[in-house]
C-alpha distance (Angstrom), angle and dihedral (degrees) to the residues before:
residue distance angle dihedral
M1 . . .
L2 3.77 . .
T3 3.80 113.8 .
L4 3.77 124.7 -170.4
P5 3.79 131.1 -168.1
L6 3.80 115.5 -95.5
E7 3.79 95.1 -126.3
T8 3.77 107.3 62.0
E9 3.77 128.1 178.8
G10 3.76 90.9 -153.1
F11 3.74 138.9 -78.4
V12 3.77 133.3 -98.3
V13 3.80 122.1 -147.8
Y14 3.79 121.8 -165.7
S15 3.78 112.9 -163.1
D16 3.77 131.7 -175.6
A17 3.78 131.7 174.9
S18 3.77 130.6 -165.9
R19 3.79 133.0 175.9
K20 3.81 91.5 -90.0
G21 3.79 104.2 39.9
L22 3.78 151.6 -32.1
R23 3.80 135.8 -94.8
C24 3.81 128.6 -163.8
V25 3.78 132.7 178.0
L26 3.82 125.1 -163.9
M27 3.79 115.6 -153.3
Q28 3.78 135.7 179.8
Q29 3.80 125.3 -175.5
E30 3.82 90.0 -5.0
K31 3.81 92.7 -57.8
I32 3.77 125.6 114.2
I33 3.78 111.2 -117.4
A34 3.78 102.8 171.8
Y35 3.78 141.1 -1.1
V36 3.77 130.4 -162.9
S37 3.78 133.7 -178.9
R38 3.74 128.6 176.5
Q39 3.76 137.0 -179.8
Y40 3.80 117.5 -124.5
K41 3.75 125.1 -118.2
T42 3.80 112.6 -106.7
Y43 3.80 94.4 -104.4
K44 3.82 92.5 55.7
E45 3.80 92.1 58.7
N46 3.81 88.0 77.6
Y47 3.82 95.6 54.0
P48 3.82 119.0 111.2
V49 3.80 116.0 -95.9
H50 3.81 91.0 -114.5
D51 3.81 91.5 59.3
L52 3.81 93.1 44.7
E53 3.80 92.1 53.2
L54 3.81 91.2 46.9
A55 3.80 91.7 48.6
T56 3.80 89.7 50.0
M57 3.80 92.0 54.9
V58 3.79 91.9 48.3
F59 3.81 90.7 47.0
A60 3.82 89.6 55.7
L61 3.80 91.5 49.0
R62 3.79 91.6 49.0
I63 3.78 97.4 47.0
W64 3.82 94.3 47.2
R65 3.82 96.4 33.8
Y66 3.81 93.8 125.1
Y67 3.80 90.4 61.6
L68 3.80 99.9 35.5
Y69 3.79 104.0 41.8
D70 3.81 100.7 87.6
S71 3.79 99.5 28.0
R72 3.77 139.1 73.0
V73 3.78 113.9 -91.8
K74 3.80 130.6 -165.9
I75 3.78 114.4 -161.4
F76 3.79 117.7 -161.0
T77 3.78 118.9 -159.2
D78 3.79 134.5 168.3
H79 3.81 93.1 -135.6
K80 3.80 108.1 92.4
C81 3.80 99.8 -161.6
L82 3.82 91.7 61.9
K83 3.80 88.6 69.4
F84 3.82 87.1 69.7
L85 3.78 95.3 40.0
M86 3.79 96.7 120.0
L87 3.82 91.2 53.5
Q88 3.80 96.2 55.3
K89 3.79 115.5 107.5
E90 3.78 103.1 -166.0
L91 3.79 113.0 59.6
N92 3.77 132.1 153.9
M93 3.79 121.8 -120.5
Q94 3.80 94.8 -97.1
Q95 3.80 92.1 51.7
R96 3.81 91.2 48.9
K97 3.78 90.7 51.6
L98 3.81 92.1 50.7
I99 3.81 92.5 46.8
E100 3.80 90.2 55.0
L101 3.80 88.3 57.3
I102 3.81 92.0 48.8
K103 3.81 91.7 51.7
D104 3.81 90.2 63.6
Y105 3.81 90.1 68.7
D106 3.79 131.8 65.9
C107 3.78 94.2 -122.0
T108 3.76 140.0 142.0
I109 3.78 123.7 -155.8
E110 3.79 115.3 -137.1
Y111 3.79 129.5 -171.3
Q112 3.78 119.4 -127.6
P113 3.81 119.4 176.9
R114 3.79 116.4 -115.8
K115 3.81 92.9 -112.2
E116 3.81 90.8 57.6
N117 3.81 95.4 44.2
V118 3.80 93.2 86.0
I119 3.80 97.8 137.9
T120 3.79 96.7 76.4
D121 3.79 92.4 39.4
A122 3.80 94.6 49.5
L123 3.78 94.0 53.5
S124 3.78 96.2 46.6
C125 3.79 108.0 35.5
K126 3.77 125.3 80.0
N127 3.73 125.1 -150.9
K128 3.81 108.2 -89.1
A129 3.79 91.5 -139.8
T130 3.79 92.1 60.4
L131 3.79 93.1 49.3
N132 3.82 94.3 61.7
K133 3.81 96.3 42.2
P134 3.82 117.0 77.1
S135 3.76 114.7 -129.7
V136 3.80 126.2 -121.8
W137 3.79 91.3 -108.2
E138 3.78 91.6 58.1
E139 3.81 93.7 49.2
Q140 3.82 96.1 51.2
P141 3.85 97.7 67.7
L142 3.81 89.6 47.0
I143 3.79 91.4 56.0
E144 3.80 91.4 48.4
L145 3.79 91.0 48.5
R146 3.81 92.5 54.9
């Protein structure tokens, strides 16, 4: 079980959404505490990028709610318009529902350009060279089978 110190300076959440899934990283005092990634259902692949990024942030708040509820949270996203989310007047029903969940937390949404958001990418991406090359463990059963 994950245990955290009682006195916390605050948490940092890095979130990133793509067309296939979401990635979130929870950090405290510049150390990674937890990481989560999830693949979307097929119907969510057609959602607008704005809604996917918003749903990713809310997913991170929900999954780590026991740690984040009574502390200050900074959420970094690579979608700039989410920084001004609370100021928008016209929202659809899903966005309103997600905003109500965000208001329960003491959080600020910060913009971080995609090139600088390397934390979520580093933990989820594999080297492309290793994906195309079969490993030694995969070749051994093939040799025995022949």
